[in-house]
C-alpha positions in Angstrom: 0.0 0.0 0.0 1.9 3.0 -1.3 5.3 3.5 0.5 4.2 2.6 4.0 3.3 -0.6 5.8 0.2 -1.3 7.9 2.3 -1.0 11.0 3.6 2.4 9.8 0.1 3.7 9.4 -1.2 2.3 12.7 1.8 3.9 14.5 1.2 7.2 12.8 -2.5 7.2 13.8 -1.7 6.0 17.3 0.6 9.0 17.8 -2.1 11.3 16.4 -4.8 9.9 18.7 -2.7 9.5 21.8 -4.2 11.4 24.8 -5.0 10.9 28.4 -8.8 10.5 28.9 -10.9 9.6 31.9 -11.9 5.9 31.9 -9.5 4.8 29.2 -7.5 1.9 30.7 -5.9 0.8 27.4 -6.1 2.8 24.1 -4.9 2.1 20.6 -2.3 -0.5 19.9 -3.5 -3.8 21.5 -6.0 -6.4 20.3 -8.8 -4.4 21.9 -9.4 -1.3 24.0 -10.2 -1.3 27.7 -12.6 1.3 29.1 -14.1 1.6 32.5 -17.9 1.9 32.4 -20.0 2.7 35.5 -23.5 1.6 36.4 -25.2 3.3 33.4 -26.5 1.5 30.4 -23.9 1.2 27.7 -25.0 2.5 24.3 -23.3 0.8 21.3 -23.7 1.9 17.6 -21.8 1.7 14.4 -22.0 3.3 10.9 -20.3 2.4 7.7 -19.3 5.0 5.0 -18.4 3.4 1.7 -16.8 5.3 -1.2 -19.2 5.8 -4.2 -22.1 4.8 -2.0 -22.1 7.3 0.9 -19.4 9.7 -0.5 -17.1 10.5 -3.4 -13.6 11.6 -2.8 -13.9 14.3 -5.3 -16.8 16.0 -3.5 -15.7 15.8 0.1 -12.4 16.5 1.8 -10.8 13.8 3.9 -11.1 16.0 7.0 -14.8 16.6 6.5 -15.3 12.8 5.8 -13.5 11.9 9.0 -15.6 14.5 11.0 -18.8 13.2 9.5 -18.0 9.6 10.1 -17.8 10.1 13.8 -20.7 12.6 14.1 -23.2 10.3 12.4 -22.5 7.8 15.2 -22.7 10.4 17.9 -26.1 11.3 16.5 -27.3 7.7 17.1 -26.3 7.9 20.7 -28.0 11.3 21.0 -31.2 9.8 19.7 -31.3 7.4 22.6 -30.9 10.3 25.1 -27.3 9.2 25.8 -23.8 10.6 26.0 -21.1 9.4 23.6 -17.9 8.1 25.1 -15.5 5.8 23.2 -15.0 5.1 19.4 -13.2 2.6 17.3 -12.5 3.1 13.7 -12.2 0.5 10.9 -10.6 1.6 7.7 -10.4 0.0 4.3 -7.9 1.6 1.8 -7.2 1.0 -1.8 -3.5 0.5 -2.8 -1.8 3.8 -3.3 -3.8 5.9 -1.0 -1.5 8.7 0.2 -0.8 8.6 4.0 -1.4 12.4 4.0 -5.0 11.7 2.9 -5.4 9.2 5.8 -3.9 11.6 8.3 -6.3 14.3 7.2 -9.2 11.9 7.6 -8.2 11.1 11.1 -7.6 14.8 11.8 -11.3 15.3 11.1 -12.1 12.4 13.3 -10.1 13.8 16.1 -11.7 17.2 15.6 -15.2 15.7 16.0 -14.0 13.6 18.9 -12.8 16.7 20.7 -16.0 18.6 20.1 -18.2 15.8 21.4 -15.9 14.6 24.2 -15.3 11.2 22.6 -12.1 9.2 22.9 -10.9 7.2 19.8 -9.4 4.2 21.4 -8.5 1.9 18.5 -9.7 0.1 15.4 -8.4 -1.9 12.4 -7.1 -1.3 8.9 -7.3 -3.4 5.7 -6.7 -3.3 2.0 -9.9 -2.8 0.0 -11.0 -1.9 -3.5 -12.4 1.4 -2.3 -12.3 3.6 0.8 -14.4 2.2 3.6 -14.7 4.0 7.0 -16.5 2.2 9.8 -16.9 3.8 13.2 -18.2 1.9 16.2 -19.2 4.1 19.2 -19.9 3.3 22.8 -21.9 5.7 25.0 -23.9 5.6 28.1 -27.3 6.6 29.4 -28.9 6.5 32.8 -31.0 3.5 33.8 -34.6 4.0 32.7 -33.7 7.1 30.8 -33.0 5.7 27.3 -35.6 6.7 24.6 -36.4 4.0 22.0 -38.3 4.1 18.7 -41.1 1.9 20.1 -42.8 4.2 22.6 -45.0 6.4 20.5 -48.7 6.4 21.4 -51.8 7.5 19.6 -52.4 11.2 20.4 -48.7 12.0 20.8 -47.4 14.9 18.8 -44.6 14.4 16.3 -41.8 17.0 16.5 -38.4 17.7 14.9 -35.4 19.8 15.9 -33.9 22.4 13.6 -34.7 22.6 9.9 -34.8 19.9 7.3 -33.5 19.4 3.8 -30.2 21.4 4.0 -27.9 18.3 3.8 -29.7 17.1 0.7 -29.4 20.5 -0.8 -25.7 20.5 -0.1 -25.3 17.1 -1.7 -27.1 18.4 -4.9 -24.7 21.4 -5.0 -21.6 19.2 -4.6 -22.7 16.7 -7.2 -23.7 19.4 -9.8 -21.0 21.9 -9.1 -19.7 21.8 -12.7 -23.1 22.9 -14.1 -23.2 26.6 -15.0 -26.2 27.4 -12.9 -24.6 25.9 -9.8 -21.1 27.2 -10.5 -22.5 30.8 -10.5 -23.8 30.4 -6.9 -21.3 27.9 -5.4 -19.6 30.5 -3.3 -22.7 32.3 -2.0 -23.2 32.3 1.8 -26.5 30.3 1.5 -24.7 27.7 -0.7 -21.9 27.3 1.8 -24.6 26.8 4.5 -26.0 23.9 2.5 -22.6 22.4 1.7 -21.7 22.6 5.4 -24.9 20.9 6.4 -24.0 18.0 4.1 -20.3 17.7 5.1 -20.4 18.8 8.7 -23.6 17.6 10.4 -24.4 18.5 14.0 -25.3 15.8 16.5 -28.0 17.0 18.9 -26.6 15.4 22.1 -27.8 17.9 24.6 -31.1 18.2 22.8 -31.6 14.5 22.9 -31.0 14.4 26.7 -33.3 17.3 27.2 -36.1 15.7 25.1 -35.7 12.5 27.1 -36.0 14.4 30.3 -39.0 16.3 29.0 -41.0 13.2 28.4 -40.2 12.1 24.8 -42.0 8.8 24.3 -40.0 7.8 21.2 -37.1 9.3 19.4 -34.6 8.7 16.5 -32.3 10.7 14.4 -33.2 11.7 10.8 -30.6 10.0 8.7 -32.7 8.8 5.8 -35.5 11.5 5.6 -38.5 12.4 7.6 -40.9 10.3 5.7 -38.9 7.1 5.8 -37.6 7.5 9.4 -41.0 8.4 10.8 -42.4 5.3 9.0 -39.7 3.2 10.8 -40.6 4.8 14.2 -44.3 4.1 13.6 -43.7 0.5 12.7 -41.7 -0.1 15.9 -44.4 1.6 17.9 -47.3 -0.2 16.2 -49.0 3.1 15.2 -49.6 5.4 12.2 -48.9 9.2 11.9 -50.0 12.3 10.1 -47.6 14.9 8.9 -48.9 18.5 8.5 -47.0 19.6 5.4 -47.3 23.4 6.1 -45.6 22.9 9.4 -42.5 21.1 8.2 -39.5 23.3 8.9 -37.8 23.5 5.5 -34.3 24.9 5.5 -34.5 28.6 4.3 -31.5 28.2 2.0 -33.4 25.7 -0.1 -35.5 28.6 -1.5 -32.3 30.1 -2.9 -31.3 26.7 -4.3 -34.6 26.5 -6.1 -33.8 29.9 -7.8 -30.7 28.3 -9.3 -32.3 24.9 -9.9 -36.0 25.4 -10.6 -36.6 21.6 -10.6 -35.7 21.4 -6.9 -38.7 20.9 -4.6 -37.6 22.2 -1.1 -40.4 20.4 0.7 -39.5 17.1 -1.0 -35.9 17.5 0.1 -37.1 18.2 3.6 -39.3 15.1 3.6 -37.1 12.6 1.8 -33.6 14.1 1.4 -31.9 12.5 4.4 -28.7 13.1 6.3 -30.0 16.0 8.4 -29.3 14.2 11.7 -31.9 16.3 13.4 -33.9 14.5 16.1 -37.4 13.2 15.5 -39.4 12.8 18.7 -42.9 12.0 19.8 -44.3 13.7 23.0 -47.6 13.9 24.8 -49.4 17.2 23.8 -48.8 18.7 27.3 -45.1 18.2 27.0 -44.4 19.8 23.6 -44.4 23.5 24.6 -42.2 22.9 27.6 -39.7 20.8 25.6 -39.5 23.5 22.9 -38.9 26.2 25.5 -36.1 24.1 27.1 -34.3 23.5 23.7 -34.5 27.2 22.8 -33.2 28.3 26.2 -30.4 25.8 26.5 -29.2 25.4 22.9 -31.0 28.0 20.7 -32.5 25.0 18.9 -36.0 25.1 17.5 -38.4 22.3 18.1 -41.3 22.2 15.6 -44.5 20.2 15.9 -45.0 18.6 12.5 -47.7 16.0 13.0 -49.6 13.6 15.3 -49.5 9.9 16.1 -52.6 8.0 15.1 -54.0 4.5 15.7 -53.5 2.1 12.9 -50.6 2.1 10.5 -49.0 4.0 7.7 -48.4 7.7 7.1 -50.6 10.4 5.7 -49.7 13.9 4.5 -52.1 16.7 5.5 -52.2 19.6 3.1 -52.7 23.2 4.3 -56.4 23.0 3.4 -56.9 19.8 5.5 -57.0 17.3 2.6 -55.2 14.1 3.4 -53.2 11.8 1.1 -51.0 8.8 1.6 -47.4 9.8 2.4 -45.1 7.1 1.1 -41.9 6.6 3.1 -39.5 7.7 0.5 -35.9 8.4 1.4 -32.4 7.0 1.3 -32.3 3.2 1.0 -29.0 1.4 0.3 -30.6 -1.5 -1.5 -33.2 0.2 -3.6 -30.8 2.4 -5.7 
């Protein structure tokens, strides 16, 4: 693999990641990492980013890719109401991958780890036909405090943090940056906002803990689009749901994107675009206002009520005039594209 061995690469990354951290008994370098966990529930998650499936090397920098690889896992822990703690990284590299590219990748990982108080304690490397980045993350959550997908009840309100669709808009810009209409606006502040939403997502850790404490009955992060992920939550809970289309918080910058690309439907990107990593939660009607106030006061994050949980199954979209139609759970699916 290029001009360095696997041991050379591991040693370089070990030096890069070396740090003293609470609870780390043994970090990178052995067969496995040893961490001291207390009496809390341990939260374990993993995500896989595969070249030409989840990303293209010509549209995302290695530092942004490393940052994103960790944050998407942190978001899973946040969706349980937990705190992220320890990560391990699996890396598949094609022959000839420059070490500088890998060091930049891990620089982004370390940056995200520092931001979310995560310790990267080890991992594995292998030769592969394309770049593969796999992060496994362990976190913790207090006993009886974890929020699952399966707790939504008829009558609950459906709410989301932040705004939706920006990441999908950023992906469109990055993929079509050579087109004249996109090239003209690529450096505009609103375009940079969309690109950042795609490359540098935010994991709502504090918000997830606040929603859990405020009575969220079910919760998950929005990785594959509101329609698809709400459908998953409803299936786990054995319920249906209605989405009020006029209340969906569409990212404002998508309006500017539509000026450049008239075929873009901002609402469709908000419903089905994916990779927003905002939180989707259900709460009893009496808890929504209080939860929204807490998120605004503590984090400056908006919580928007977008629907209601209903008996039965399936999703419906409610138009502004009250008409209802089926809402198909479209969104990102690895095996349908």
